[in-house]
Residue, then its C-alpha position, 0 to 999 in steps of 0.5 A: a199447184m195443190a195447195a199443200p195441208r195446212r200445218p199450224s205453225g207458231g204458237g197462235l195456232r196451236r189450239a187448232p188441232q185440241d180444240g178438234r180434240l175437246e170437241e171430240i171427247n164432247k161429243e164423248f159426253l154427249c153420248d154417254p148415258k149418265f149425263s142424258d139427265e144433263k139441262d142443255l149439255e152441249e152447250k155447257l160443254a163448249v162453255f167449259k172446252e172454251k173456258y179448259m182453252e183459255f187455262d194457260l195450258n202445258n204443252q201437252g195440253e193439259i191444265d199443270l199446277m201453274s197454270v191453275k197457281r195462275m188462273m187464281e191470281k187473276l181470280g184475285a184468290p191466290k193460293t200457296h203451293l201446297e192448296l193448288k196440289k190439293m185443288i188439281s188432287e181433288v179434281t184428279g182423284g190424286v191420280s196425276d198432277t195435271i187436270s185433262y179434259q175429261d177430268f174437268v168436265n166429270v168436276m163440271l158436271g160432277k154433284r160434288s163441290a169441287v173448288l175449280k167448279l167453285v172458280m168456275m161458276f164464280e169467274g163466269k158471275a164475274n164476267e156478266g159484268n154487274p154493273k156498279p151505280s156510277g156516279p156518287p151516291p144517293e143524297r141523304d135526306i136529312a129527315s132519313l138520316p137517325 
C-alpha cells in the first residue's frame, strides 16, 4: 500500500511547515545583495530561525505581544504592555502588531540597535553559561585586610 503523505497531527508537528517556510525566507536573505558582505550569514540565519521558532508564536506563525511578553519574563526583564507595544512597533516600523520572520531577521542583521536585538544578544550570552566559581570565596589572607 502506498504511504499516505504525512500530515502533521496535533501540536507537536506544527513546526514542520513553518520550518520550511523560514528556510525559504533564509534563502531569500542569502541571495539578497544587501547582505552579501555579512559574515557567516548562513550560520546566523540558522540561529535566527531556531530563535524565532522558540518564541511562543501565535497560530499565524508570527511573534505577537503575548509572545514577546513571555520571552521578556523568561529573561527576567518583564515589560509593561506599553513597552512591549513599543518594542514591536520598533521592529515592524509601526505597521503591524506582530513580528514576522522577515522583520525579525532585518532587525537582527540591521544596523539599528533595537531592543529585541539586544535581548537576543543578551539571551545568547546568558545561554553560553558563565560558570560561576563554586565553593566558598577564596580565604582572605589576614595580611591583605585593610
